C-alpha positions as CSV (number, residue, x, y, z in Angstrom):
1,M,-38.4,74.9,-6.8
2,S,-42.1,76.0,-6.0
3,E,-44.8,74.1,-6.7
4,K,-45.7,76.3,-9.5
5,Q,-42.4,76.0,-11.4
6,I,-42.5,72.9,-13.6
7,P,-39.1,72.2,-15.0
8,G,-38.8,71.7,-18.7
9,E,-36.3,69.8,-20.6
10,T,-32.9,69.9,-19.6
11,G,-29.7,68.7,-21.3
12,D,-30.5,65.0,-22.0
13,V,-33.0,64.9,-19.3
14,P,-36.7,64.1,-21.1
15,P,-39.4,66.4,-20.2
16,P,-42.1,65.2,-17.8
17,L,-45.8,64.0,-18.4
18,V,-48.1,62.8,-15.9
19,A,-51.0,60.7,-16.5
20,I,-53.9,60.5,-14.4
21,V,-56.1,57.3,-15.5
22,G,-58.9,55.2,-13.8
23,P,-62.7,54.0,-14.5
24,T,-65.4,56.4,-15.4
25,G,-66.9,58.5,-12.5
26,V,-64.0,57.9,-10.1
27,G,-63.1,61.6,-10.0
28,K,-60.3,62.1,-12.5
29,T,-61.8,65.7,-13.6
30,Q,-62.0,66.6,-10.3
31,L,-58.8,65.6,-8.9
32,A,-56.7,67.7,-12.0
33,L,-58.8,70.9,-11.0
34,R,-57.6,70.6,-7.3
35,L,-53.9,69.9,-8.7
36,G,-54.2,72.9,-11.2
37,E,-55.0,75.0,-7.9
38,E,-51.3,74.7,-6.7
39,M,-49.6,73.6,-9.6
40,D,-49.1,75.3,-13.0
41,I,-50.8,72.3,-15.2
42,E,-52.7,72.1,-18.3
43,V,-55.0,68.7,-19.0
44,V,-54.5,66.9,-22.5
45,S,-58.0,65.2,-22.3
46,A,-58.2,61.4,-23.0
47,D,-61.6,61.0,-23.4
48,S,-63.1,59.5,-26.7
49,R,-66.6,61.3,-26.3
50,Q,-65.4,64.7,-25.2
51,V,-63.8,65.4,-28.5
52,Y,-67.4,66.1,-30.2
53,R,-68.9,69.2,-29.6
54,Y,-72.8,69.9,-28.0
55,M,-72.1,66.7,-26.4
56,D,-71.4,68.0,-23.0
57,I,-73.8,66.7,-20.4
58,G,-73.8,62.7,-21.2
59,T,-70.1,62.9,-21.8
60,A,-69.6,64.4,-18.3
61,K,-67.4,67.4,-20.0
62,P,-65.7,69.9,-17.8
63,T,-67.6,72.9,-17.8
64,P,-66.3,76.4,-19.4
65,E,-65.7,77.6,-15.8
66,E,-63.7,74.5,-15.0
67,R,-61.7,74.8,-18.6
68,K,-61.0,78.7,-17.2
69,R,-59.4,77.5,-13.9
70,V,-57.4,74.7,-16.0
71,P,-56.8,75.0,-19.2
72,H,-58.0,71.7,-21.5
73,H,-56.7,70.4,-24.5
74,I,-58.9,68.2,-27.2
75,I,-62.2,68.8,-26.1
76,D,-64.8,69.9,-28.8
77,V,-62.6,69.6,-31.6
78,V,-65.0,67.8,-34.5
79,D,-69.1,67.7,-34.7
80,P,-70.8,64.1,-33.9
81,D,-70.6,63.5,-37.8
82,E,-67.1,64.0,-38.3
83,E,-64.6,60.9,-38.3
84,F,-61.9,61.1,-35.4
85,T,-59.6,58.4,-35.5
86,L,-57.1,56.8,-32.9
87,A,-54.1,58.5,-35.1
88,Q,-55.6,61.9,-35.2
89,F,-56.1,61.9,-31.2
90,Q,-52.4,60.9,-31.0
91,E,-51.1,63.8,-33.1
92,M,-53.2,66.1,-31.1
93,A,-51.9,64.8,-28.2
94,R,-48.3,65.0,-29.1
95,A,-48.6,68.5,-30.2
96,A,-50.4,69.7,-27.2
97,I,-48.1,68.3,-24.9
98,E,-45.4,70.0,-26.7
99,D,-46.8,73.2,-26.7
100,I,-47.3,72.8,-22.9
101,L,-44.1,72.2,-22.0
102,R,-42.9,74.7,-24.4
103,R,-44.7,77.2,-22.2
104,G,-43.3,75.9,-19.1
105,K,-46.0,74.2,-17.6
106,L,-46.9,70.6,-16.6
107,P,-49.2,68.8,-19.1
108,L,-51.5,66.2,-17.6
109,L,-52.7,63.4,-19.5
110,V,-56.3,62.6,-18.0
111,G,-58.9,60.0,-19.2
112,G,-60.3,56.7,-19.2
113,T,-60.2,55.8,-22.7
114,G,-57.4,53.2,-22.6
115,Q,-55.9,53.1,-26.1
116,Y,-55.8,57.0,-25.9
117,V,-53.9,56.7,-23.1
118,W,-51.7,53.9,-23.8
119,A,-51.1,55.1,-27.5
120,V,-49.5,58.3,-25.9
121,L,-47.8,56.5,-23.1
122,E,-46.4,53.7,-25.0
123,G,-45.8,55.5,-28.2
124,W,-48.0,53.3,-30.5
125,Q,-47.3,53.6,-34.4
126,V,-50.8,53.6,-35.2
127,P,-51.9,52.5,-38.5
128,R,-52.5,55.6,-41.1
129,V,-55.2,54.1,-42.9
130,P,-58.1,56.1,-44.2
131,P,-61.6,55.1,-43.6
132,Q,-63.1,53.2,-46.6
133,H,-66.5,54.0,-46.3
134,E,-68.1,51.4,-48.7
135,L,-66.2,48.6,-46.8
136,R,-67.5,49.8,-43.3
137,R,-71.1,50.1,-44.6
138,Q,-70.7,46.3,-45.7
139,L,-69.1,45.5,-42.1
140,Y,-71.5,47.2,-40.4
141,R,-74.5,45.7,-42.3
142,E,-72.9,42.4,-41.5
143,A,-73.2,43.1,-37.8
144,E,-76.6,44.0,-37.9
145,E,-77.7,40.9,-40.1
146,K,-75.5,38.1,-38.4
147,G,-74.7,39.8,-35.0
148,H,-71.8,41.4,-33.4
149,Q,-70.0,38.4,-32.4
150,A,-70.1,36.8,-36.2
151,L,-68.0,40.0,-37.2
152,F,-65.9,39.3,-34.4
153,E,-65.2,35.7,-35.5
154,R,-64.2,37.2,-38.9
155,L,-61.7,39.3,-37.3
156,R,-60.6,36.5,-35.1
157,E,-59.6,34.5,-38.4
158,L,-58.0,37.4,-40.1
159,D,-55.9,38.4,-36.8
160,P,-56.3,36.2,-33.7
161,K,-53.6,38.8,-31.6
162,A,-56.2,41.6,-32.3
163,A,-59.1,39.6,-31.1
164,E,-57.1,39.1,-27.5
165,F,-57.5,43.1,-26.9
166,I,-60.4,44.4,-28.9
167,D,-63.8,43.8,-27.2
168,P,-66.4,42.1,-29.5
169,R,-68.8,44.1,-28.3
170,N,-66.9,47.5,-29.6
171,V,-68.1,47.2,-33.0
172,R,-66.9,50.2,-34.4
173,R,-63.0,49.0,-33.0
174,V,-63.8,45.4,-35.0
175,V,-64.9,47.1,-38.3
176,R,-61.6,49.2,-37.8
177,A,-59.3,46.4,-37.0
178,I,-61.0,44.4,-40.2
179,E,-60.7,47.4,-42.5
180,V,-57.2,47.6,-41.8
181,C,-56.3,44.0,-42.2
182,L,-58.2,44.1,-45.3
183,I,-56.5,47.2,-47.2
184,T,-53.1,46.5,-46.1
185,G,-53.0,42.9,-46.3
186,K,-51.1,43.0,-42.7
187,P,-52.2,41.7,-39.6
188,F,-53.8,45.1,-37.5
189,S,-51.9,44.0,-34.3
190,S,-48.8,43.8,-36.1
191,Q,-49.4,47.7,-37.1
192,R,-49.1,48.7,-33.8
193,E,-45.7,48.5,-32.8
194,K,-44.6,50.6,-29.8
195,S,-41.9,53.4,-30.2
196,P,-41.1,55.3,-26.6
197,P,-42.3,58.5,-26.3
198,P,-39.7,61.3,-25.8
199,Y,-41.2,62.0,-22.1
200,R,-40.4,60.6,-18.6
201,T,-43.8,59.9,-17.2
202,L,-45.7,59.3,-14.0
203,I,-48.7,57.4,-13.8
204,I,-51.5,58.1,-10.9
205,G,-54.4,55.5,-11.2
206,L,-57.8,56.6,-9.3
207,T,-59.6,53.7,-7.8
208,M,-62.5,53.1,-5.2
209,E,-64.4,50.1,-3.9
210,R,-66.5,48.8,-6.6
211,A,-69.9,48.8,-5.0
212,E,-69.3,52.5,-3.9
213,L,-68.1,53.3,-7.6
214,Y,-71.5,51.8,-8.9
215,R,-73.6,54.0,-6.5
216,R,-71.5,56.7,-7.6
217,I,-72.2,55.9,-11.4
218,D,-76.1,56.1,-10.4
219,A,-76.0,59.1,-9.1
220,R,-74.1,60.8,-11.6
221,I,-76.6,59.6,-14.1
222,E,-79.3,60.6,-12.3
223,K,-77.6,64.3,-12.2
224,M,-77.1,64.1,-16.0
225,L,-80.9,63.7,-16.3
226,E,-81.7,66.6,-14.1
227,K,-79.1,68.9,-16.1
228,G,-81.0,67.8,-19.2
229,L,-79.5,65.1,-20.8
230,V,-82.6,64.3,-22.8
231,E,-82.9,67.6,-24.1
232,E,-79.5,67.4,-25.3
233,V,-80.0,64.4,-26.8
234,Q,-83.3,66.1,-28.7
235,R,-81.2,68.8,-29.9
236,L,-78.7,66.8,-31.4
237,L,-81.7,64.8,-33.3
238,A,-83.0,68.1,-34.4
239,R,-79.2,68.9,-35.7
240,G,-79.4,66.0,-37.9
241,Y,-77.1,63.6,-36.0
242,G,-78.8,60.5,-36.8
243,P,-78.7,57.8,-33.9
244,D,-76.4,55.4,-36.0
245,L,-73.4,57.7,-36.1
246,P,-70.5,56.3,-34.0
247,S,-70.6,59.4,-31.6
248,M,-74.2,58.7,-30.9
249,S,-73.4,54.9,-30.0
250,G,-71.9,56.1,-26.3
251,V,-73.6,55.8,-23.1
252,G,-76.6,57.8,-22.7
253,Y,-76.8,59.2,-26.2
254,W,-77.7,55.5,-27.4
255,E,-80.5,55.0,-24.6
256,I,-81.8,58.1,-24.5
257,G,-82.1,58.1,-28.2
258,R,-84.1,55.0,-28.5
259,Y,-86.2,56.2,-25.6
260,L,-87.0,59.5,-27.8
261,Q,-87.8,57.3,-30.6
262,G,-90.3,55.4,-28.7
263,E,-88.4,52.5,-29.0
264,I,-88.3,52.0,-24.9
265,S,-89.5,54.0,-21.8
266,L,-87.5,56.5,-19.9
267,D,-87.0,54.1,-16.9
268,E,-85.5,51.1,-19.2
269,A,-83.1,53.7,-20.7
270,V,-81.9,54.9,-17.6
271,R,-81.9,51.1,-16.3
272,L,-79.6,50.1,-19.6
273,M,-77.2,53.3,-18.9
274,K,-76.5,52.1,-15.6
275,K,-76.1,48.6,-16.9
276,R,-73.7,49.5,-19.7
277,T,-71.6,52.0,-17.4
278,R,-70.7,49.4,-15.0
279,N,-69.9,47.1,-18.0
280,F,-67.6,49.9,-19.5
281,V,-66.3,50.3,-15.8
282,R,-65.1,46.4,-16.1
283,H,-63.8,47.1,-19.5
284,Q,-61.9,50.1,-18.4
285,Y,-60.3,48.2,-15.5
286,N,-58.7,45.7,-18.3
287,W,-57.0,48.6,-19.7
288,F,-55.5,49.9,-16.2
289,R,-55.0,46.9,-14.2
290,L,-54.5,47.2,-10.5
291,T,-51.4,44.9,-10.7
292,D,-49.9,47.2,-13.1
293,P,-46.7,48.3,-11.9
294,R,-46.7,51.4,-13.7
295,I,-49.2,53.0,-12.3
296,H,-49.2,54.6,-8.7
297,W,-52.7,53.6,-7.6
298,L,-54.6,56.0,-5.1
299,E,-58.0,55.7,-3.3
300,S,-60.3,58.5,-4.7
301,D,-61.2,59.9,-1.3
302,E,-60.3,63.4,0.5
303,N,-56.6,62.3,1.0
304,A,-56.0,61.5,-3.0
305,P,-55.2,65.4,-4.0
306,G,-52.4,65.5,-1.3
307,K,-50.8,62.2,-2.3
308,A,-50.9,62.7,-5.6
309,R,-49.4,66.2,-5.4
310,D,-46.7,64.6,-3.3
311,L,-46.1,61.9,-6.1
312,I,-45.7,64.7,-9.0
313,S,-43.4,66.9,-6.7
314,R,-41.3,63.7,-6.2
315,F,-41.5,62.9,-9.8
316,L,-40.4,66.7,-10.6
317,S,-37.6,66.5,-8.4
318,E,-35.9,63.6,-10.0
319,L,-35.6,65.1,-13.1
């Protein structure tokens, strides 16, 4: 079998799915592009920010040229003021994976949004509860008035298990979990049962020494500013996408938005971006643990593409 030939489903053997996971800034996209030069792959993006149109620089979205080199799915699928749920992502990802496999190519699930990745790889049964806008407004108002920790304590009372895996600072997720609990009358955590997906999976993790990763992140943020992040946020605000939108709460957009509104200096905005990104990296390592036996961890260096290619080749030869 040549590197360009990807086996499809044969008899009772499940079709292949490869995932590349790891923290932000570690080089997942570049690894996928390198693999795409030698293997017939298409990327299914598992990034909760790259789904939004007009938000390119701050999300480190693959460029149009890069997407021509290797096709990417689930990028630019909603406007910044549109709802995008985990259930929507899961459905889109499954459809994209099936389409890629039907065409005889290898689907590569790439991203650092832990819940997106595991929802696909572990087959989460995600609650299909439509947004309850009035309830959400009340909960967000409660978070503003009493603080995010008070709202999190309310979730802990409703669903102690959910409180174990939800970051209290992620107000959007806390609100969603409370919403599901109140509307269904059941704990949010109990509605996330797992049903193994119909794929045989290989999970490759990219990592690097933490201090080096932080230096790399700082340099990337400076590069985003050079590329026009401030102007990108200006354009979003001019289009009417206010700073209170969930999409605008992401790292970079929230800080630059505050700068443009005169609340903080640009230097302070950059400092906060770097700090929040480091916190986000720590949170990602909670989703993708270095001790997880399912993940084949590789150092993100010049040898990573070759090692990843070898792992994938062995994985495919076993199908």
